[in-house]
C-alpha positions as CSV (number, residue, x, y, z in Angstrom):
1,M,0.0,0.0,0.0
2,A,1.2,3.5,-0.7
3,E,2.6,5.4,2.2
4,Y,-0.1,7.7,3.6
5,S,0.4,11.4,3.1
6,V,-2.0,13.9,4.7
7,A,-3.6,16.4,2.3
8,L,-2.4,19.4,4.3
9,D,-2.5,21.7,1.3
10,D,-6.1,21.0,0.6
11,M,-7.1,21.2,4.3
12,N,-5.4,24.6,4.6
13,F,-7.0,25.8,1.4
14,L,-10.5,24.8,2.7
15,L,-10.0,26.4,6.1
16,F,-8.5,29.7,5.1
17,D,-9.3,30.3,1.4
18,V,-12.7,28.8,1.1
19,F,-14.3,29.1,4.5
20,Q,-12.0,31.8,6.0
21,A,-12.2,30.1,9.3
22,D,-9.6,32.3,11.0
23,K,-11.8,35.3,10.5
24,M,-14.8,33.4,11.9
25,W,-12.8,32.4,15.0
26,Q,-11.8,36.0,15.7
27,Q,-15.5,36.8,15.9
28,L,-16.3,34.1,18.5
29,P,-15.2,35.1,22.0
30,E,-14.4,31.6,23.2
31,L,-12.0,31.1,20.3
32,A,-10.6,34.5,19.5
33,E,-7.7,34.4,22.0
34,S,-6.8,30.7,21.7
35,L,-6.9,30.1,18.0
36,D,-5.5,31.7,14.9
37,K,-4.3,30.5,11.5
38,D,-0.7,29.7,12.6
39,T,-2.0,27.7,15.6
40,A,-4.4,25.7,13.4
41,Q,-1.7,25.0,10.8
42,A,0.7,23.8,13.5
43,I,-2.0,21.5,15.0
44,L,-2.7,19.9,11.6
45,L,1.0,19.5,10.9
46,E,1.7,17.7,14.2
47,C,-1.4,15.5,13.7
48,A,-0.2,14.6,10.2
49,K,3.2,13.6,11.6
50,I,1.8,11.2,14.2
51,A,-0.6,9.7,11.7
52,E,2.0,9.2,9.0
53,Q,4.8,8.0,11.3
54,E,3.1,6.2,14.2
55,I,-0.4,5.0,13.1
56,A,-0.3,4.3,9.4
57,P,2.7,1.9,9.6
58,I,0.8,-0.4,12.1
59,S,-2.4,-0.6,10.0
60,R,-1.4,-3.7,7.9
61,Q,-0.1,-5.6,10.9
62,G,-3.2,-4.7,12.9
63,D,-5.4,-6.1,10.1
64,E,-3.4,-9.3,9.8
65,V,-3.0,-10.1,13.5
66,G,-6.3,-8.6,14.8
67,V,-7.4,-8.6,18.4
68,T,-7.3,-11.9,20.4
69,F,-9.7,-13.0,23.2
70,N,-8.7,-15.1,26.1
71,E,-11.0,-15.8,29.1
72,G,-12.4,-12.3,29.2
73,S,-9.2,-10.4,28.3
74,I,-8.3,-8.9,25.0
75,T,-4.9,-8.2,23.5
76,T,-4.6,-5.6,20.7
77,P,-2.1,-6.1,17.9
78,P,1.5,-5.2,18.3
79,G,2.2,-1.5,18.3
80,F,-1.3,-0.4,19.1
81,K,-0.8,0.4,22.7
82,Q,2.4,2.3,22.0
83,A,0.8,4.3,19.2
84,F,-2.2,5.0,21.4
85,D,0.1,6.2,24.3
86,T,2.0,8.5,21.9
87,Y,-1.3,9.9,20.5
88,A,-2.7,10.4,24.0
89,E,0.5,12.1,25.3
90,G,0.1,14.6,22.5
91,G,-3.3,15.7,23.9
92,W,-5.1,14.6,20.8
93,I,-8.0,12.8,22.5
94,G,-9.0,16.1,24.3
95,L,-8.4,18.3,21.2
96,G,-12.1,19.3,21.2
97,G,-12.7,18.7,24.9
98,D,-14.0,20.9,27.7
99,I,-11.2,23.2,28.7
100,N,-12.4,23.2,32.3
101,F,-11.4,19.5,32.7
102,G,-8.2,19.3,30.6
103,G,-9.5,19.5,27.1
104,M,-8.2,22.0,24.5
105,G,-11.6,23.3,23.4
106,M,-10.7,23.4,19.7
107,P,-13.6,23.8,17.2
108,K,-15.1,21.0,15.1
109,M,-13.6,22.5,11.9
110,L,-10.2,21.4,13.3
111,T,-11.3,18.2,15.0
112,A,-13.1,17.0,11.8
113,L,-9.8,17.2,9.9
114,Q,-8.0,15.5,12.8
115,E,-10.5,12.7,12.5
116,E,-10.0,12.3,8.8
117,I,-6.3,12.2,9.2
118,V,-6.4,9.4,11.8
119,C,-9.2,7.4,10.1
120,A,-7.2,7.5,6.8
121,A,-4.1,6.3,8.7
122,D,-6.0,3.3,10.2
123,M,-9.7,3.0,10.8
124,S,-9.4,0.4,13.5
125,F,-7.0,2.6,15.5
126,S,-9.2,5.6,15.2
127,L,-12.1,3.9,17.0
128,Y,-10.3,3.7,20.4
129,P,-9.7,7.5,20.8
130,G,-12.8,8.4,18.8
131,L,-15.2,6.6,21.1
132,T,-13.4,8.1,24.1
133,S,-13.9,11.6,22.8
134,G,-17.5,10.9,22.0
135,A,-18.2,9.5,25.5
136,A,-16.4,12.5,27.0
137,L,-18.7,14.8,25.0
138,S,-21.9,13.2,26.4
139,L,-20.5,13.3,29.9
140,S,-19.4,16.9,29.6
141,T,-22.8,17.9,28.3
142,H,-25.0,15.9,30.6
143,G,-23.0,14.7,33.6
144,S,-22.9,16.2,37.1
145,E,-20.0,18.3,38.1
146,A,-18.8,15.5,40.4
147,L,-18.7,12.9,37.5
148,K,-17.0,15.4,35.2
149,E,-14.3,16.2,37.7
150,Q,-13.7,12.5,38.4
151,F,-13.7,11.1,34.9
152,L,-13.1,13.7,32.2
153,P,-9.5,14.6,32.9
154,R,-8.4,11.0,32.8
155,M,-10.4,10.4,29.6
156,Y,-9.0,13.4,27.8
157,A,-5.5,12.3,28.9
158,G,-6.1,8.8,27.4
159,E,-5.5,7.1,30.7
160,W,-9.1,5.9,30.6
161,A,-11.1,5.0,27.4
162,G,-14.8,5.4,26.7
163,T,-17.5,3.3,25.1
164,M,-21.2,3.6,24.2
165,C,-23.4,0.6,25.2
166,L,-26.7,0.7,23.4
167,T,-27.3,-2.4,21.3
168,E,-28.7,-5.7,22.7
169,A,-29.2,-9.0,20.9
170,H,-32.9,-8.2,20.3
171,A,-32.7,-4.4,20.2
172,G,-30.8,-2.5,17.6
173,T,-32.6,0.4,16.0
174,D,-35.5,-0.1,18.4
175,L,-33.8,0.9,21.6
176,G,-37.2,1.3,23.3
177,I,-37.3,-2.5,23.9
178,I,-33.9,-2.9,25.7
179,R,-33.9,-5.1,28.7
180,T,-30.8,-3.9,30.7
181,K,-32.0,-2.9,34.1
182,A,-30.8,-0.4,36.7
183,V,-31.8,-0.5,40.3
184,A,-31.1,2.4,42.7
185,N,-28.7,1.8,45.6
186,D,-28.9,3.6,48.9
187,D,-25.8,5.7,48.2
188,G,-27.2,7.3,45.1
189,S,-25.5,4.9,42.7
190,Y,-27.2,2.2,40.7
191,R,-26.8,-1.5,40.1
192,L,-26.9,-2.5,36.4
193,T,-27.7,-6.0,35.1
194,G,-27.9,-7.0,31.4
195,G,-26.0,-7.6,28.3
196,K,-24.9,-5.4,25.3
197,I,-23.4,-6.5,22.0
198,F,-21.3,-4.8,19.3
199,I,-19.5,-2.7,21.9
200,T,-16.5,-1.1,20.2
201,G,-13.5,-1.1,22.6
202,G,-15.6,-2.7,25.3
203,E,-12.5,-4.5,26.5
204,Q,-8.9,-3.8,25.5
205,D,-5.3,-3.6,26.9
206,I,-4.4,-0.1,25.9
207,T,-5.9,1.9,28.9
208,E,-6.0,1.1,32.6
209,N,-9.8,1.7,32.9
210,I,-12.8,1.8,30.5
211,I,-15.7,4.1,31.1
212,H,-18.9,2.6,29.7
213,L,-21.9,4.8,28.9
214,V,-24.9,2.4,29.2
215,L,-28.5,2.7,28.3
216,A,-30.8,0.9,30.8
217,K,-34.3,1.1,32.3
218,L,-35.4,1.6,35.9
219,P,-38.0,-0.8,37.3
220,D,-40.8,1.8,37.1
221,A,-39.7,3.3,33.8
222,P,-42.3,4.1,31.1
223,K,-42.4,1.7,28.2
224,G,-40.6,2.5,25.0
225,P,-37.8,5.1,24.4
226,K,-39.3,7.5,27.0
227,G,-38.2,5.0,29.7
228,I,-34.5,4.9,28.9
229,S,-31.9,6.4,31.3
230,L,-28.1,6.8,30.8
231,F,-25.5,5.5,33.2
232,L,-21.7,5.7,33.6
233,V,-20.3,2.3,34.5
234,P,-16.5,2.0,35.0
235,K,-14.7,-1.3,34.4
236,F,-12.8,-0.6,37.6
237,N,-14.5,1.3,40.4
238,V,-12.8,4.6,41.2
239,N,-11.9,5.6,44.8
240,D,-12.5,9.0,46.2
241,D,-8.8,9.9,45.7
242,G,-9.0,9.0,42.0
243,S,-7.2,5.7,42.3
244,L,-8.6,2.5,40.9
245,G,-10.5,0.2,43.2
246,E,-11.9,-3.2,42.8
247,R,-13.1,-4.7,39.5
248,N,-16.7,-3.7,38.8
249,G,-19.4,-6.2,37.7
250,V,-18.4,-5.7,34.1
251,S,-17.0,-8.5,31.9
252,C,-16.4,-9.3,28.2
253,G,-18.2,-12.5,27.2
254,S,-16.7,-12.7,23.7
255,I,-15.6,-10.8,20.6
256,E,-17.0,-10.7,17.2
257,H,-15.1,-12.1,14.2
258,K,-15.7,-9.4,11.5
259,M,-15.3,-8.7,7.9
260,G,-13.0,-5.8,8.6
261,I,-11.6,-3.5,11.3
262,H,-9.8,-6.5,12.7
263,A,-7.7,-4.5,15.2
264,S,-10.8,-3.0,16.8
265,A,-12.2,-5.0,19.6
266,T,-16.0,-5.5,19.1
267,C,-17.3,-7.1,22.3
268,V,-20.2,-8.7,24.0
269,I,-20.3,-6.9,27.4
270,N,-22.1,-8.3,30.4
271,F,-23.2,-6.2,33.4
272,D,-23.7,-8.4,36.5
273,G,-24.9,-6.0,39.3
274,A,-22.3,-3.4,38.1
275,K,-22.1,-0.2,39.9
276,G,-23.1,2.8,37.8
277,Y,-24.0,6.5,38.1
278,L,-26.8,8.4,36.4
279,V,-25.9,10.8,33.6
280,G,-28.5,13.5,33.1
281,E,-32.1,13.0,34.1
282,V,-34.0,9.8,34.8
283,N,-35.8,8.6,31.6
284,K,-33.9,11.2,29.5
285,G,-31.1,8.9,28.6
286,L,-31.7,8.6,24.9
287,A,-31.5,12.3,24.4
288,A,-28.2,12.4,26.4
289,M,-26.8,9.5,24.4
290,F,-27.8,11.1,21.2
291,T,-25.2,13.9,22.0
292,M,-22.6,11.2,21.6
293,M,-24.4,9.4,18.8
294,N,-24.7,12.5,16.6
295,Y,-21.0,13.2,17.2
296,E,-20.2,9.6,16.3
297,R,-22.4,9.7,13.2
298,I,-20.5,12.6,11.7
299,G,-17.3,10.8,12.8
300,V,-18.4,7.6,11.0
301,G,-19.1,9.6,7.9
302,I,-15.5,10.9,8.1
303,Q,-14.3,7.3,8.4
304,G,-15.8,6.7,5.0
305,L,-14.0,9.8,3.7
306,G,-10.7,8.7,5.3
307,A,-10.8,5.2,3.7
308,S,-11.7,6.8,0.4
309,V,-8.7,9.2,0.6
310,R,-6.4,6.3,1.3
311,S,-7.8,4.4,-1.6
312,Y,-7.2,7.3,-3.9
313,Q,-3.6,7.6,-2.9
314,N,-3.0,3.9,-3.2
315,A,-4.6,3.7,-6.7
316,L,-2.9,6.8,-8.0
317,E,0.5,5.6,-7.1
318,Y,-0.2,2.2,-8.7
319,A,-1.7,3.8,-11.8
320,K,1.4,5.9,-12.4
321,E,3.8,3.0,-12.1
322,R,1.8,0.2,-13.8
323,L,2.7,-0.3,-17.5
324,Q,0.0,-1.8,-19.7
325,S,-0.8,-1.3,-23.4
326,R,-0.6,2.0,-25.3
327,A,-2.7,5.2,-25.3
328,A,-5.4,5.5,-27.9
329,T,-3.6,8.4,-29.4
330,G,-0.3,6.5,-29.7
331,P,2.6,5.7,-27.4
332,Q,3.1,8.3,-24.7
333,S,6.3,6.6,-23.3
334,P,8.0,5.2,-26.5
335,D,11.1,4.4,-24.6
336,K,9.2,1.9,-22.4
337,E,7.5,-1.4,-23.4
338,A,4.1,0.1,-22.6
339,D,2.4,3.3,-21.3
340,S,1.3,3.7,-17.7
341,I,-2.4,2.9,-17.2
342,M,-2.9,6.6,-16.5
343,V,-3.4,7.0,-20.3
344,H,-6.6,4.9,-20.3
345,A,-9.9,6.7,-20.0
346,D,-11.5,4.3,-17.6
347,V,-8.6,4.5,-15.2
348,R,-8.7,8.3,-15.3
349,R,-12.5,8.2,-14.8
350,M,-12.1,6.2,-11.6
351,L,-9.2,8.3,-10.3
352,L,-11.0,11.6,-11.1
353,T,-14.2,10.4,-9.5
354,M,-12.3,9.5,-6.3
355,K,-10.5,12.8,-6.3
356,A,-13.6,14.9,-7.0
357,M,-15.7,13.1,-4.4
358,N,-12.9,13.1,-1.7
359,E,-12.2,16.8,-2.1
360,G,-15.9,17.7,-2.3
361,N,-16.8,15.6,0.7
362,R,-13.9,17.1,2.7
363,A,-15.3,20.5,1.9
364,L,-18.8,19.4,2.9
365,A,-17.4,18.1,6.2
366,M,-16.0,21.6,6.8
367,Y,-19.3,23.2,6.0
368,I,-21.1,20.9,8.4
369,S,-18.4,21.4,11.0
370,Q,-18.8,25.2,10.6
371,Q,-22.5,24.8,11.5
372,L,-21.6,22.8,14.6
373,D,-19.1,25.5,15.7
374,L,-21.7,28.2,15.2
375,S,-24.2,26.2,17.2
376,K,-21.7,25.9,20.0
377,F,-19.8,29.2,20.0
378,A,-22.1,31.7,18.4
379,S,-25.3,33.3,19.7
380,G,-28.6,34.6,18.5
381,E,-29.7,33.9,14.9
382,A,-26.3,32.5,13.8
383,Q,-26.4,30.0,16.7
384,Q,-29.9,28.9,15.8
385,K,-29.2,28.6,12.1
386,G,-26.0,26.6,12.8
387,E,-28.0,24.2,15.1
388,A,-30.7,23.6,12.5
389,L,-28.3,23.0,9.6
390,A,-26.1,20.7,11.7
391,A,-29.2,18.7,12.6
392,L,-30.3,18.5,8.9
393,M,-26.9,17.4,7.7
394,T,-25.8,14.9,10.3
395,P,-27.6,12.0,8.6
396,L,-26.3,13.2,5.3
397,A,-22.7,13.2,6.5
398,K,-23.0,9.7,7.9
399,A,-24.8,8.1,5.0
400,F,-23.4,10.0,1.9
401,F,-19.8,10.0,3.0
402,T,-19.8,6.2,3.8
403,D,-21.8,5.3,0.6
404,V,-19.3,7.2,-1.5
405,G,-16.4,5.8,0.6
406,L,-17.3,2.2,-0.2
407,E,-17.8,3.1,-3.9
408,N,-14.3,4.7,-3.9
409,T,-12.5,2.0,-2.1
410,I,-13.9,-0.4,-4.6
411,A,-12.9,1.9,-7.5
412,G,-9.4,1.9,-6.1
413,Q,-9.5,-1.9,-6.0
414,Q,-10.6,-1.9,-9.6
415,V,-7.7,0.4,-10.6
416,L,-5.3,-2.2,-9.1
417,G,-7.1,-5.0,-11.0
418,G,-6.0,-8.4,-9.7
419,H,-3.5,-6.8,-7.3
420,G,-6.4,-5.0,-5.7
421,Y,-8.1,-8.3,-4.8
422,V,-5.1,-10.0,-3.0
423,R,-4.0,-9.0,0.5
424,E,-0.4,-8.2,-0.5
425,W,-1.3,-4.7,-1.8
426,G,-3.5,-3.7,1.1
427,Q,-6.3,-2.3,-1.0
428,E,-8.8,-5.0,-0.1
429,Q,-8.4,-4.1,3.6
430,L,-9.8,-0.6,2.8
431,V,-12.9,-2.2,1.2
432,R,-13.4,-4.5,4.2
433,D,-12.8,-1.8,6.8
434,C,-15.0,0.8,5.0
435,R,-18.0,-1.5,4.7
436,I,-18.9,-1.3,8.4
437,A,-19.3,2.4,8.2
438,Q,-22.5,2.1,6.3
439,I,-23.9,-0.1,9.0
440,Y,-23.0,1.0,12.5
441,E,-24.2,4.1,14.3
442,G,-27.5,3.6,12.5
443,T,-27.6,2.0,9.1
444,N,-27.6,4.3,6.1
445,G,-31.3,3.5,5.4
446,I,-32.0,4.7,9.0
447,Q,-30.1,7.9,8.3
448,A,-32.1,8.5,5.2
449,M,-35.3,8.0,7.1
450,D,-34.0,10.4,9.8
451,L,-33.3,13.0,7.2
452,I,-36.6,12.8,5.3
453,G,-38.8,12.1,8.4
454,R,-37.4,14.0,11.3
455,K,-35.4,16.7,9.6
456,L,-37.6,17.4,6.6
457,A,-41.3,16.3,7.0
458,A,-41.5,17.0,10.7
459,N,-40.9,20.7,10.0
460,R,-42.3,20.9,6.5
461,G,-38.9,21.5,5.0
462,E,-37.9,24.5,7.2
463,Y,-34.3,23.2,7.8
464,M,-33.9,22.4,4.1
465,Q,-34.9,26.0,3.2
466,L,-32.0,27.3,5.3
467,F,-29.6,25.3,3.2
468,I,-31.3,26.3,-0.1
469,A,-31.1,29.9,1.0
470,D,-27.4,29.6,1.6
471,V,-26.9,28.2,-1.9
472,R,-29.0,30.9,-3.4
473,A,-27.2,33.6,-1.6
474,F,-23.9,32.3,-3.0
475,I,-25.4,32.2,-6.5
476,A,-26.6,35.8,-6.2
477,A,-23.2,37.0,-4.9
478,N,-21.3,35.6,-7.9
479,P,-22.7,36.8,-11.2
480,Q,-19.2,37.2,-12.8
481,A,-18.8,35.6,-16.2
482,E,-16.0,33.3,-15.3
483,M,-18.1,31.6,-12.6
484,Q,-21.1,30.8,-14.8
485,E,-19.9,27.4,-15.8
486,F,-20.3,26.4,-12.2
487,I,-23.2,28.8,-11.2
488,Q,-25.6,27.6,-13.9
489,P,-25.5,23.9,-13.1
490,L,-25.6,24.7,-9.4
491,T,-28.7,26.8,-9.9
492,A,-30.4,24.0,-11.8
493,A,-29.4,21.5,-9.0
494,V,-30.8,23.6,-6.2
495,D,-33.9,24.3,-8.1
496,D,-34.4,20.6,-8.6
497,L,-33.7,19.9,-4.9
498,Q,-36.4,22.4,-3.9
499,G,-38.9,21.0,-6.4
500,L,-38.2,17.4,-5.3
501,T,-38.6,18.3,-1.7
502,Q,-42.0,19.9,-2.3
503,D,-43.2,17.0,-4.4
504,I,-42.2,14.4,-1.8
505,L,-43.9,16.3,1.0
506,I,-47.1,16.6,-1.0
507,A,-47.0,12.9,-2.0
508,A,-46.4,11.9,1.6
509,G,-49.7,13.7,2.6
510,T,-51.7,11.0,0.8
511,D,-49.4,7.9,1.2
512,P,-47.5,7.4,4.5
513,N,-45.1,5.0,2.7
514,Q,-43.8,7.7,0.3
515,L,-41.2,9.1,2.7
516,G,-39.6,5.7,3.2
517,S,-39.8,4.9,-0.5
518,A,-38.0,8.1,-1.5
519,A,-35.6,8.4,1.5
520,C,-32.3,6.9,0.2
521,D,-32.6,8.4,-3.3
522,Y,-33.5,11.8,-1.8
523,L,-30.5,11.7,0.5
524,H,-28.2,11.2,-2.4
525,V,-29.8,14.0,-4.5
526,F,-29.2,16.2,-1.5
527,G,-25.6,14.9,-1.2
528,Y,-24.6,15.6,-4.8
529,T,-26.2,19.0,-4.7
530,A,-24.4,19.9,-1.5
531,V,-21.1,18.8,-2.9
532,A,-21.8,20.9,-6.1
533,F,-22.2,23.9,-3.7
534,M,-18.8,23.1,-2.2
535,W,-17.2,22.7,-5.6
536,A,-18.5,26.1,-6.7
537,R,-17.1,27.6,-3.6
538,M,-13.7,26.0,-4.2
539,A,-13.7,27.1,-7.8
540,L,-14.3,30.7,-6.7
541,A,-11.3,30.5,-4.4
542,A,-9.1,28.8,-6.9
543,L,-9.8,30.6,-10.1
544,P,-7.7,33.8,-9.5
545,E,-4.5,31.7,-9.2
546,S,-5.4,28.8,-11.6
547,A,-3.2,30.1,-14.4
548,S,0.0,30.1,-12.4
549,N,-0.6,27.7,-9.5
550,D,-0.8,24.0,-10.1
551,F,-2.9,23.3,-7.0
552,C,-5.5,25.9,-8.1
553,K,-5.3,24.7,-11.7
554,A,-6.1,21.1,-10.5
555,K,-9.0,22.4,-8.4
556,V,-10.6,24.2,-11.3
557,H,-10.3,21.2,-13.6
558,T,-11.6,18.8,-11.0
559,A,-14.6,21.1,-10.4
560,R,-15.3,21.0,-14.1
561,Y,-15.2,17.2,-14.0
562,Y,-17.6,17.1,-11.0
563,F,-20.2,19.3,-12.7
564,A,-19.9,17.5,-16.1
565,R,-19.7,13.9,-14.9
566,L,-20.9,13.5,-11.3
567,L,-23.6,16.0,-10.6
568,P,-25.8,14.5,-13.4
569,R,-26.1,11.4,-11.3
570,R,-28.8,13.2,-9.3
571,L,-31.2,13.1,-12.3
572,S,-31.9,9.4,-12.2
573,L,-32.1,9.5,-8.4
574,M,-34.7,12.2,-8.7
575,A,-36.8,10.1,-11.0
576,S,-36.6,7.2,-8.7
577,A,-37.4,9.3,-5.6
578,R,-40.6,10.5,-7.3
579,S,-41.8,7.1,-8.2
580,A,-44.8,5.8,-6.3
581,A,-44.3,3.9,-3.1
582,A,-46.8,1.3,-4.5
583,H,-44.0,-0.2,-6.6
584,L,-42.4,-1.4,-3.3
585,Y,-45.6,-2.6,-1.7
586,N,-47.7,-4.1,-4.5
587,L,-45.7,-7.4,-4.4
588,E,-47.1,-9.5,-1.6
589,D,-44.6,-10.9,0.9
590,E,-45.1,-14.5,-0.2
591,L,-44.2,-13.6,-3.8
592,F,-40.7,-12.3,-3.0
């Protein structure tokens, strides 16, 4: 596999030329004194070094060796603990964490890039610190001061890891039917009993303690999701002085043997009267856990992007070196026995598609992260708009980035041909690792239903109108002739998105199945349109220097490719989304 190289030039271009993040930070009081352009660039550079030098080199061995299970204990592959310790010592787990408890308080626009860097280096490794950061976010948002003081500093320091324990053998998407029980103790703590499955990092040997966030129900809880509470359950109980006490009633029953992410421990976790502490309010646990889940959903989307980035780099290096046949226009390397496969149209199609989608999705991740930052650090109308747009686009990020990620890891495999199918070149690992990202944290079909149901139909398209207004404002601000090759197709795309939204909402008024029928196609129409918006913004920033700067020249040509070859994908998706739901339901179950 090609050595991983972080796309720092593109990341800096997005932050400071396209989104002008440094100017935004100066307008937000909580960031103005702690963050500027130089600091952000230094953070990304250091993160790139640790990813390239410490994490990426252990990825192949991690996949080959995997985690091992022995009587409740798990051993991670060679090098993982050392790399995790190095990563933790650098403060990376707490990069976006609460500054009052040892975090660095950096904005999502930086931590999203950090996540991409680490996910591209190795997806399995990224899950250990990623789940810890997510658990810390929920605890920081909903936990008592006492819990935060006791647990957050050690989690940000990487001494203790975090997990999220939701799924049970009979309860995946429908968490309202979980059976894990919590009973109050006299000292204000709780006793938890039950079992959870698919718990990432539920047991491992890289940290001295593991802090589980567990969904459970009290004996008198209402039925369904309104009766779920959230509890913090440590692997080892913690004494008043912060030292570790006796082992809690938490054990690992087994691990899953998976298609990919072999170096990530996916566990069955049993709670046998384990001591836990309430996080947030009784029967409000699902809302508290969704703080973490929404963070993780965007993070999982970025996993898809990271795998896709690595696939592109691998395929590009191979394509430039692999000699096969001659160009249609005649030999391009007459001194060699054949031309590189870069001369072939189909190879260039796959590479350009990967490049255009990677850079477009990275930009879209920045746009979504910007909304999250405004929702956290801004006030008034800007805060409200950021919150609404972040809610709208969270399911888009998770589903679209991971769908495209799998498509692009497979495209990279196709570029390598037979070498992409065998383990020796590492490309097939990317396909296997990336596949899970479409499944966990809510399958992509569930994300599509969340988008079209909760984020669209529930408010009659109000959130979507905020996005459409952003696109139209950009279009109105850029009437210059040199931008029209991008503005005109973007205008058509946003018009189509608005029309499709209205048509689906009207159709759903007479057929309840219409939303579900259209959901996945609608999400992808939204995705391709949103990426078109990003490419128009990137083209605007790159055009002035495109004649003399190779980076900007490549940006403009890639933008042209996106608008000519990829944005038209939305047209067939729109036709499918508009088709009647009856096509799905007319066939009786027995006839399948």
